N, CA, C, O and the ligand as a Tripos MOL2 file, in Angstrom:
@<TRIPOS>MOLECULE
protein
  233   231    59     0     0
PROTEIN
NO_CHARGES

@<TRIPOS>ATOM
      1 N           4.9400    1.9150   -5.5500 N.3       1 MET1
      2 CA          5.7760    2.8690   -4.6470 C.3       1 MET1
      3 C           5.4560    4.1490   -5.1810 C.2       1 MET1
      4 O           5.5390    4.2930   -6.4000 O.2       1 MET1
      5 N           5.1010    5.1080   -4.4560 N.am      2 THR2
      6 CA          4.7770    6.5140   -4.8430 C.3       2 THR2
      7 C           5.8740    7.4760   -4.2660 C.2       2 THR2
      8 O           6.2780    7.4430   -3.1040 O.2       2 THR2
      9 N           6.2670    8.2740   -5.1730 N.am      3 TYR3
     10 CA          7.2150    9.2750   -4.6310 C.3       3 TYR3
     11 C           6.5300   10.6990   -4.6450 C.2       3 TYR3
     12 O           5.7570   11.0990   -5.5170 O.2       3 TYR3
     13 N           6.9290   11.3630   -3.5810 N.am      4 GLU4
     14 CA          6.3220   12.6270   -3.3600 C.3       4 GLU4
     15 C           7.5040   13.6820   -3.0070 C.2       4 GLU4
     16 O           8.4660   13.4310   -2.2800 O.2       4 GLU4
     17 N           7.2280   14.9910   -3.7080 N.am      5 ILE5
     18 CA          8.1940   16.0100   -3.3110 C.3       5 ILE5
     19 C           7.2200   17.0450   -2.7710 C.2       5 ILE5
     20 O           6.2910   17.5100   -3.4320 O.2       5 ILE5
     21 N           7.5100   17.3660   -1.5210 N.am      6 VAL6
     22 CA          6.5580   18.2970   -0.9680 C.3       6 VAL6
     23 C           7.2270   19.6590   -0.4860 C.2       6 VAL6
     24 O           8.4200   19.7110   -0.1860 O.2       6 VAL6
     25 N           6.3840   20.7460   -0.4340 N.am      7 CYS7
     26 CA          7.0240   21.9790    0.1490 C.3       7 CYS7
     27 C           7.2380   21.7960    1.5460 C.2       7 CYS7
     28 O           6.3880   21.2870    2.2770 O.2       7 CYS7
     29 N           8.4690   22.2410    1.9790 N.am      8 ASN8
     30 CA          8.6980   21.8870    3.4190 C.3       8 ASN8
     31 C           8.4460   23.2320    4.2800 C.2       8 ASN8
     32 O           9.0500   23.4860    5.3220 O.2       8 ASN8
     33 N           7.5580   23.9740    3.7450 N.am      9 SER9
     34 CA          6.9690   25.0030    4.4490 C.3       9 SER9
     35 C           5.5590   24.6220    4.7870 C.2       9 SER9
     36 O           5.1550   24.5460    5.9470 O.2       9 SER9
     37 N           4.8440   24.3910    3.7530 N.am     10 CYS10
     38 CA          3.4360   24.0980    4.1970 C.3      10 CYS10
     39 C           2.9770   22.4810    3.8990 C.2      10 CYS10
     40 O           1.8720   22.0660    4.2490 O.2      10 CYS10
     41 N           3.8910   21.7050    3.2660 N.am     11 GLY11
     42 CA          3.5660   20.2870    3.1710 C.3      11 GLY11
     43 C           2.8560   20.0670    1.8930 C.2      11 GLY11
     44 O           2.4850   18.9180    1.6520 O.2      11 GLY11
     45 N           2.5920   21.0910    0.9650 N.am     12 ALA12
     46 CA          1.7780   20.7780   -0.1930 C.3      12 ALA12
     47 C           2.6640   19.9520   -1.2370 C.2      12 ALA12
     48 O           3.8330   20.2800   -1.4420 O.2      12 ALA12
     49 N           2.0890   18.9050   -1.8680 N.am     13 PRO13
     50 CA          2.9530   18.0640   -2.7600 C.3      13 PRO13
     51 C           3.1530   18.9860   -4.1340 C.2      13 PRO13
     52 O           2.2420   19.5580   -4.7330 O.2      13 PRO13
     53 N           4.4290   18.9900   -4.4510 N.am     14 LEU14
     54 CA          4.7660   19.7740   -5.6170 C.3      14 LEU14
     55 C           4.8190   18.7460   -6.7620 C.2      14 LEU14
     56 O           4.7070   19.1010   -7.9350 O.2      14 LEU14
     57 N           5.0050   17.3670   -6.3650 N.am     15 TYR15
     58 CA          5.1110   16.3600   -7.3000 C.3      15 TYR15
     59 C           4.6790   15.1420   -6.6290 C.2      15 TYR15
     60 O           5.1230   14.9060   -5.5050 O.2      15 TYR15
     61 N           3.8850   14.3640   -7.1750 N.am     16 SER16
     62 CA          3.7040   12.9120   -6.6920 C.3      16 SER16
     63 C           3.4490   11.9970   -7.8070 C.2      16 SER16
     64 O           2.7700   12.4630   -8.7230 O.2      16 SER16
     65 N           3.8050   10.9440   -7.9000 N.am     17 GLY17
     66 CA          3.8200    9.8970   -8.9150 C.3      17 GLY17
     67 C           4.5760    8.8160   -8.9250 C.2      17 GLY17
     68 O           5.3360    8.6980   -7.9630 O.2      17 GLY17
     69 N           4.5910    7.8760   -9.8470 N.am     18 PHE18
     70 CA          5.2550    6.6640   -9.6870 C.3      18 PHE18
     71 C           6.7570    6.7840  -10.1300 C.2      18 PHE18
     72 O           7.5620    5.9100   -9.8120 O.2      18 PHE18
     73 N           7.1290    7.9110  -10.8890 N.am     19 ASP19
     74 CA          8.4420    8.0280  -11.3800 C.3      19 ASP19
     75 C           9.2850    9.0040  -10.4110 C.2      19 ASP19
     76 O           8.9310   10.1330  -10.0710 O.2      19 ASP19
     77 N          10.2880    8.4450  -10.0930 N.am     20 LEU20
     78 CA         11.2380    9.2590   -9.1920 C.3      20 LEU20
     79 C          11.8770   10.4190  -10.2080 C.2      20 LEU20
     80 O          12.4730   10.1550  -11.2530 O.2      20 LEU20
     81 N          11.6500   11.6490   -9.7280 N.am     21 ARG21
     82 CA         12.2120   12.7810  -10.4840 C.3      21 ARG21
     83 C          13.1180   13.5430   -9.6700 C.2      21 ARG21
     84 O          12.9670   13.5130   -8.4480 O.2      21 ARG21
     85 N          14.0460   14.2270  -10.1880 N.am     22 SER22
     86 CA         14.8940   14.9380   -9.3050 C.3      22 SER22
     87 C          14.3530   16.2490   -8.8080 C.2      22 SER22
     88 O          13.7840   17.0100   -9.5910 O.2      22 SER22
     89 N          14.5030   16.5360   -7.5620 N.am     23 PRO23
     90 CA         13.9910   17.7030   -6.9960 C.3      23 PRO23
     91 C          14.3220   18.9470   -7.9050 C.2      23 PRO23
     92 O          13.5330   19.8900   -7.9510 O.2      23 PRO23
     93 N          15.3830   18.9420   -8.5580 N.am     24 GLY24
     94 CA         15.8430   20.1510   -9.3580 C.3      24 GLY24
     95 C          14.8690   20.3460  -10.4170 C.2      24 GLY24
     96 O          14.3560   21.4520  -10.5900 O.2      24 GLY24
     97 N          14.5650   19.2800  -11.1790 N.am     25 ASP25
     98 CA         13.5510   19.3930  -12.2430 C.3      25 ASP25
     99 C          12.1530   19.8220  -11.7030 C.2      25 ASP25
    100 O          11.5260   20.7050  -12.2880 O.2      25 ASP25
    101 N          11.6900   19.2470  -10.6640 N.am     26 VAL26
    102 CA         10.3950   19.6880  -10.1060 C.3      26 VAL26
    103 C          10.2990   21.1300   -9.7010 C.2      26 VAL26
    104 O           9.3490   21.8890   -9.8950 O.2      26 VAL26
    105 N          11.4450   21.3810   -9.1040 N.am     27 LEU27
    106 CA         11.4690   22.8890   -8.6890 C.3      27 LEU27
    107 C          11.5490   23.8740   -9.8040 C.2      27 LEU27
    108 O          10.9880   24.9660   -9.7110 O.2      27 LEU27
    109 N          12.2470   23.5110  -10.8850 N.am     28 LYS28
    110 CA         12.3720   24.3470  -11.8980 C.3      28 LYS28
    111 C          11.0460   24.3950  -12.6730 C.2      28 LYS28
    112 O          10.6980   25.4700  -13.1610 O.2      28 LYS28
    113 N          10.3590   23.4070  -12.8030 N.am     29 ALA29
    114 CA          8.8580   23.3790  -13.3280 C.3      29 ALA29
    115 C           8.0600   24.1340  -12.6000 C.2      29 ALA29
    116 O           7.2010   24.7450  -13.2350 O.2      29 ALA29
    117 N           8.0930   24.3010  -11.2360 N.am     30 ALA30
    118 CA          7.3220   25.0340  -10.3370 C.3      30 ALA30
    119 C           7.8750   26.5360  -10.3770 C.2      30 ALA30
    120 O           7.2380   27.3830   -9.7500 O.2      30 ALA30
    121 N           8.9170   26.8770  -11.0150 N.am     31 ASP31
    122 CA          9.4240   28.1630  -10.9520 C.3      31 ASP31
    123 C           9.9460   28.6000   -9.4740 C.2      31 ASP31
    124 O           9.8880   29.7390   -9.0110 O.2      31 ASP31
    125 N          10.4440   27.4950   -8.8650 N.am     32 TYR32
    126 CA         11.2770   27.6970   -7.4640 C.3      32 TYR32
    127 C          10.1530   28.2850   -6.5530 C.2      32 TYR32
    128 O          10.5560   29.0130   -5.6460 O.2      32 TYR32
    129 N           8.9180   28.0990   -6.6440 N.am     33 ARG33
    130 CA          7.9290   28.6890   -5.7150 C.3      33 ARG33
    131 C           6.8040   27.7450   -5.4910 C.2      33 ARG33
    132 O           6.2930   27.1490   -6.4390 O.2      33 ARG33
    133 N           6.3730   27.5790   -4.1720 N.am     34 CYS34
    134 CA          5.2490   26.9010   -3.9060 C.3      34 CYS34
    135 C           3.9310   27.4160   -4.4900 C.2      34 CYS34
    136 O           3.7490   28.6330   -4.4890 O.2      34 CYS34
    137 N           3.1090   26.7000   -4.9290 N.am     35 ARG35
    138 CA          2.0960   27.3060   -5.6930 C.3      35 ARG35
    139 C           0.9570   27.5100   -4.5180 C.2      35 ARG35
    140 O           0.0200   28.2870   -4.7020 O.2      35 ARG35
    141 N           1.0810   26.8730   -3.4870 N.am     36 LYS36
    142 CA          0.0520   26.7700   -2.4470 C.3      36 LYS36
    143 C           0.2970   28.0780   -1.4490 C.2      36 LYS36
    144 O          -0.5390   28.9560   -1.2390 O.2      36 LYS36
    145 N           1.5230   28.0110   -0.9300 N.am     37 CYS37
    146 CA          1.7130   29.1010    0.1080 C.3      37 CYS37
    147 C           2.7720   30.1780   -0.4110 C.2      37 CYS37
    148 O           3.0860   31.1040    0.3380 O.2      37 CYS37
    149 N           3.2860   30.0730   -1.5960 N.am     38 GLY38
    150 CA          4.0050   31.0750   -2.1990 C.3      38 GLY38
    151 C           5.5020   31.2060   -1.7070 C.2      38 GLY38
    152 O           6.2080   32.0970   -2.1800 O.2      38 GLY38
    153 N           5.9550   30.3850   -0.8270 N.am     39 VAL39
    154 CA          7.2400   30.4420   -0.4300 C.3      39 VAL39
    155 C           8.2190   30.0950   -1.4740 C.2      39 VAL39
    156 O           7.9930   29.2030   -2.2910 O.2      39 VAL39
    157 N           9.4090   30.8560   -1.4550 N.am     40 LYS40
    158 CA         10.4480   30.6010   -2.2860 C.3      40 LYS40
    159 C          11.2150   29.1990   -1.9940 C.2      40 LYS40
    160 O          11.5530   28.9120   -0.8450 O.2      40 LYS40
    161 N          11.4540   28.4020   -3.0200 N.am     41 LEU41
    162 CA         11.9090   27.0080   -2.7910 C.3      41 LEU41
    163 C          13.3920   26.9970   -3.0700 C.2      41 LEU41
    164 O          13.8060   27.2640   -4.1980 O.2      41 LEU41
    165 N          14.2330   26.6830   -2.0360 N.am     42 ALA42
    166 CA         15.6270   26.4420   -2.3970 C.3      42 ALA42
    167 C          15.8800   25.0290   -2.3880 C.2      42 ALA42
    168 O          15.4740   24.2710   -1.5070 O.2      42 ALA42
    169 N          16.6440   24.6490   -3.5130 N.am     43 LEU43
    170 CA         16.9310   23.1140   -3.6820 C.3      43 LEU43
    171 C          17.6010   22.6560   -2.4470 C.2      43 LEU43
    172 O          17.2690   21.5430   -2.0370 O.2      43 LEU43
    173 N          18.5140   23.3440   -1.7640 N.am     44 SER44
    174 CA         19.3770   22.8210   -0.7370 C.3      44 SER44
    175 C          18.5010   22.4940    0.4270 C.2      44 SER44
    176 O          18.7830   21.6000    1.2250 O.2      44 SER44
    177 N          17.4460   23.2290    0.5040 N.am     45 ARG45
    178 CA         16.6480   22.8930    1.7500 C.3      45 ARG45
    179 C          15.4200   22.0810    1.4230 C.2      45 ARG45
    180 O          14.4360   22.1360    2.1600 O.2      45 ARG45
    181 N          15.4500   21.2730    0.2600 N.am     46 PHE46
    182 CA         14.3520   20.5170   -0.1310 C.3      46 PHE46
    183 C          14.4130   18.9590    0.4020 C.2      46 PHE46
    184 O          15.4230   18.3090    0.6750 O.2      46 PHE46
    185 N          13.2080   18.6040    0.4590 N.am     47 GLN47
    186 CA         12.9060   17.3280    1.2240 C.3      47 GLN47
    187 C          12.1860   16.3280    0.2470 C.2      47 GLN47
    188 O          11.2060   16.7830   -0.3420 O.2      47 GLN47
    189 N          12.5130   15.1390    0.0200 N.am     48 VAL48
    190 CA         11.9510   14.2970   -0.7570 C.3      48 VAL48
    191 C          11.4720   13.2550    0.1470 C.2      48 VAL48
    192 O          12.1960   12.7190    0.9850 O.2      48 VAL48
    193 N          10.1280   12.9540   -0.0530 N.am     49 GLU49
    194 CA          9.4800   11.9170    0.7040 C.3      49 GLU49
    195 C           9.0700   10.7270   -0.3270 C.2      49 GLU49
    196 O           8.4220   10.8660   -1.3640 O.2      49 GLU49
    197 N           9.5340    9.6780    0.1400 N.am     50 VAL50
    198 CA          9.2110    8.5180   -0.5970 C.3      50 VAL50
    199 C           8.1810    7.5810    0.1870 C.2      50 VAL50
    200 O           8.4550    7.0380    1.2580 O.2      50 VAL50
    201 N           6.9960    7.4640   -0.4630 N.am     51 ARG51
    202 CA          5.9470    6.7660    0.3780 C.3      51 ARG51
    203 C           5.5210    5.4700   -0.5260 C.2      51 ARG51
    204 O           5.2280    5.4790   -1.7220 O.2      51 ARG51
    205 N           5.5650    4.3480    0.3690 N.am     52 LYS52
    206 CA          5.0830    3.2230   -0.4210 C.3      52 LYS52
    207 C           3.4700    3.0020    0.0390 C.2      52 LYS52
    208 O           3.1240    3.0390    1.2190 O.2      52 LYS52
    209 N           2.6440    2.7930   -0.9620 N.am     53 ILE53
    210 CA          1.2530    2.7500   -0.8030 C.3      53 ILE53
    211 C           0.8210    1.2370   -1.1140 C.2      53 ILE53
    212 O           1.0580    0.7240   -2.2080 O.2      53 ILE53
    213 N           0.2430    0.6350   -0.1880 N.am     54 ASP54
    214 CA         -0.2520   -0.7250   -0.4980 C.3      54 ASP54
    215 C          -1.5000   -1.1760    0.4060 C.2      54 ASP54
    216 O          -1.6600   -0.7000    1.5300 O.2      54 ASP54
    217 N          -2.2470   -1.9850   -0.0710 N.am     55 GLY55
    218 CA         -3.4130   -2.3550    0.5460 C.3      55 GLY55
    219 C          -4.5590   -1.1330    0.5880 C.2      55 GLY55
    220 O          -5.4380   -1.0600    1.4480 O.2      55 GLY55
    221 N          -4.3950   -0.3080   -0.3760 N.am     56 SER56
    222 CA         -5.3540    1.0110   -0.3930 C.3      56 SER56
    223 C          -6.2490    0.7790   -1.8130 C.2      56 SER56
    224 O          -6.8780    1.7130   -2.3110 O.2      56 SER56
    225 N          -6.2360   -0.1380   -2.2130 N.am     57 PHE57
    226 CA         -7.0240   -0.3200   -3.5320 C.3      57 PHE57
    227 C          -8.4050   -1.2640   -3.3760 C.2      57 PHE57
    228 O          -9.0100   -1.7140   -4.3490 O.2      57 PHE57
    229 N          -8.7360   -1.4500   -2.1860 N.am     58 ASP58
    230 CA         -9.8110   -2.3780   -1.9020 C.3      58 ASP58
    231 C         -11.1810   -1.5070   -1.9450 C.2      58 ASP58
    232 O         -12.2650   -2.0510   -1.7360 O.2      58 ASP58
    233 ZN          4.1530   25.6250    0.4670 Zn       59 ZN59
@<TRIPOS>BOND
     1     1     2 1
     2     2     3 1
     3     3     4 2
     4     3     5 am
     5     5     6 1
     6     6     7 1
     7     7     8 2
     8     7     9 am
     9     9    10 1
    10    10    11 1
    11    11    12 2
    12    11    13 am
    13    13    14 1
    14    14    15 1
    15    15    16 2
    16    15    17 am
    17    17    18 1
    18    18    19 1
    19    19    20 2
    20    19    21 am
    21    21    22 1
    22    22    23 1
    23    23    24 2
    24    23    25 am
    25    25    26 1
    26    26    27 1
    27    27    28 2
    28    27    29 am
    29    29    30 1
    30    30    31 1
    31    31    32 2
    32    31    33 am
    33    33    34 1
    34    34    35 1
    35    35    36 2
    36    35    37 am
    37    37    38 1
    38    38    39 1
    39    39    40 2
    40    39    41 am
    41    41    42 1
    42    42    43 1
    43    43    44 2
    44    43    45 am
    45    45    46 1
    46    46    47 1
    47    47    48 2
    48    47    49 am
    49    49    50 1
    50    50    51 1
    51    51    52 2
    52    51    53 am
    53    53    54 1
    54    54    55 1
    55    55    56 2
    56    55    57 am
    57    57    58 1
    58    58    59 1
    59    59    60 2
    60    59    61 am
    61    61    62 1
    62    62    63 1
    63    63    64 2
    64    63    65 am
    65    65    66 1
    66    66    67 1
    67    67    68 2
    68    67    69 am
    69    69    70 1
    70    70    71 1
    71    71    72 2
    72    71    73 am
    73    73    74 1
    74    74    75 1
    75    75    76 2
    76    75    77 am
    77    77    78 1
    78    78    79 1
    79    79    80 2
    80    79    81 am
    81    81    82 1
    82    82    83 1
    83    83    84 2
    84    83    85 am
    85    85    86 1
    86    86    87 1
    87    87    88 2
    88    87    89 am
    89    89    90 1
    90    90    91 1
    91    91    92 2
    92    91    93 am
    93    93    94 1
    94    94    95 1
    95    95    96 2
    96    95    97 am
    97    97    98 1
    98    98    99 1
    99    99   100 2
   100    99   101 am
   101   101   102 1
   102   102   103 1
   103   103   104 2
   104   103   105 am
   105   105   106 1
   106   106   107 1
   107   107   108 2
   108   107   109 am
   109   109   110 1
   110   110   111 1
   111   111   112 2
   112   111   113 am
   113   113   114 1
   114   114   115 1
   115   115   116 2
   116   115   117 am
   117   117   118 1
   118   118   119 1
   119   119   120 2
   120   119   121 am
   121   121   122 1
   122   122   123 1
   123   123   124 2
   124   123   125 am
   125   125   126 1
   126   126   127 1
   127   127   128 2
   128   127   129 am
   129   129   130 1
   130   130   131 1
   131   131   132 2
   132   131   133 am
   133   133   134 1
   134   134   135 1
   135   135   136 2
   136   135   137 am
   137   137   138 1
   138   138   139 1
   139   139   140 2
   140   139   141 am
   141   141   142 1
   142   142   143 1
   143   143   144 2
   144   143   145 am
   145   145   146 1
   146   146   147 1
   147   147   148 2
   148   147   149 am
   149   149   150 1
   150   150   151 1
   151   151   152 2
   152   151   153 am
   153   153   154 1
   154   154   155 1
   155   155   156 2
   156   155   157 am
   157   157   158 1
   158   158   159 1
   159   159   160 2
   160   159   161 am
   161   161   162 1
   162   162   163 1
   163   163   164 2
   164   163   165 am
   165   165   166 1
   166   166   167 1
   167   167   168 2
   168   167   169 am
   169   169   170 1
   170   170   171 1
   171   171   172 2
   172   171   173 am
   173   173   174 1
   174   174   175 1
   175   175   176 2
   176   175   177 am
   177   177   178 1
   178   178   179 1
   179   179   180 2
   180   179   181 am
   181   181   182 1
   182   182   183 1
   183   183   184 2
   184   183   185 am
   185   185   186 1
   186   186   187 1
   187   187   188 2
   188   187   189 am
   189   189   190 1
   190   190   191 1
   191   191   192 2
   192   191   193 am
   193   193   194 1
   194   194   195 1
   195   195   196 2
   196   195   197 am
   197   197   198 1
   198   198   199 1
   199   199   200 2
   200   199   201 am
   201   201   202 1
   202   202   203 1
   203   203   204 2
   204   203   205 am
   205   205   206 1
   206   206   207 1
   207   207   208 2
   208   207   209 am
   209   209   210 1
   210   210   211 1
   211   211   212 2
   212   211   213 am
   213   213   214 1
   214   214   215 1
   215   215   216 2
   216   215   217 am
   217   217   218 1
   218   218   219 1
   219   219   220 2
   220   219   221 am
   221   221   222 1
   222   222   223 1
   223   223   224 2
   224   223   225 am
   225   225   226 1
   226   226   227 1
   227   227   228 2
   228   227   229 am
   229   229   230 1
   230   230   231 1
   231   231   232 2
@<TRIPOS>SUBSTRUCTURE
     1 MET1         2 RESIDUE 1 A MET
     2 THR2         6 RESIDUE 1 A THR
     3 TYR3        10 RESIDUE 1 A TYR
     4 GLU4        14 RESIDUE 1 A GLU
     5 ILE5        18 RESIDUE 1 A ILE
     6 VAL6        22 RESIDUE 1 A VAL
     7 CYS7        26 RESIDUE 1 A CYS
     8 ASN8        30 RESIDUE 1 A ASN
     9 SER9        34 RESIDUE 1 A SER
    10 CYS10       38 RESIDUE 1 A CYS
    11 GLY11       42 RESIDUE 1 A GLY
    12 ALA12       46 RESIDUE 1 A ALA
    13 PRO13       50 RESIDUE 1 A PRO
    14 LEU14       54 RESIDUE 1 A LEU
    15 TYR15       58 RESIDUE 1 A TYR
    16 SER16       62 RESIDUE 1 A SER
    17 GLY17       66 RESIDUE 1 A GLY
    18 PHE18       70 RESIDUE 1 A PHE
    19 ASP19       74 RESIDUE 1 A ASP
    20 LEU20       78 RESIDUE 1 A LEU
    21 ARG21       82 RESIDUE 1 A ARG
    22 SER22       86 RESIDUE 1 A SER
    23 PRO23       90 RESIDUE 1 A PRO
    24 GLY24       94 RESIDUE 1 A GLY
    25 ASP25       98 RESIDUE 1 A ASP
    26 VAL26      102 RESIDUE 1 A VAL
    27 LEU27      106 RESIDUE 1 A LEU
    28 LYS28      110 RESIDUE 1 A LYS
    29 ALA29      114 RESIDUE 1 A ALA
    30 ALA30      118 RESIDUE 1 A ALA
    31 ASP31      122 RESIDUE 1 A ASP
    32 TYR32      126 RESIDUE 1 A TYR
    33 ARG33      130 RESIDUE 1 A ARG
    34 CYS34      134 RESIDUE 1 A CYS
    35 ARG35      138 RESIDUE 1 A ARG
    36 LYS36      142 RESIDUE 1 A LYS
    37 CYS37      146 RESIDUE 1 A CYS
    38 GLY38      150 RESIDUE 1 A GLY
    39 VAL39      154 RESIDUE 1 A VAL
    40 LYS40      158 RESIDUE 1 A LYS
    41 LEU41      162 RESIDUE 1 A LEU
    42 ALA42      166 RESIDUE 1 A ALA
    43 LEU43      170 RESIDUE 1 A LEU
    44 SER44      174 RESIDUE 1 A SER
    45 ARG45      178 RESIDUE 1 A ARG
    46 PHE46      182 RESIDUE 1 A PHE
    47 GLN47      186 RESIDUE 1 A GLN
    48 VAL48      190 RESIDUE 1 A VAL
    49 GLU49      194 RESIDUE 1 A GLU
    50 VAL50      198 RESIDUE 1 A VAL
    51 ARG51      202 RESIDUE 1 A ARG
    52 LYS52      206 RESIDUE 1 A LYS
    53 ILE53      210 RESIDUE 1 A ILE
    54 ASP54      214 RESIDUE 1 A ASP
    55 GLY55      218 RESIDUE 1 A GLY
    56 SER56      222 RESIDUE 1 A SER
    57 PHE57      226 RESIDUE 1 A PHE
    58 ASP58      230 RESIDUE 1 A ASP
    59 ZN59       233 GROUP 0 **** ****
């Protein structure tokens, strides 16, 4: 299971990994700003995507 937290403006992943992290921690680490498009990120508007990846290691 892979967790992704993405910018809801441009879709760039701000965090992806196997550990579920709180969006608040991820946003704080990113200084509340998307590194790709520069949009200011508000926690209340944030979106967490959980993606399950299987069958992709052949
Ligand atoms: Zn962005």
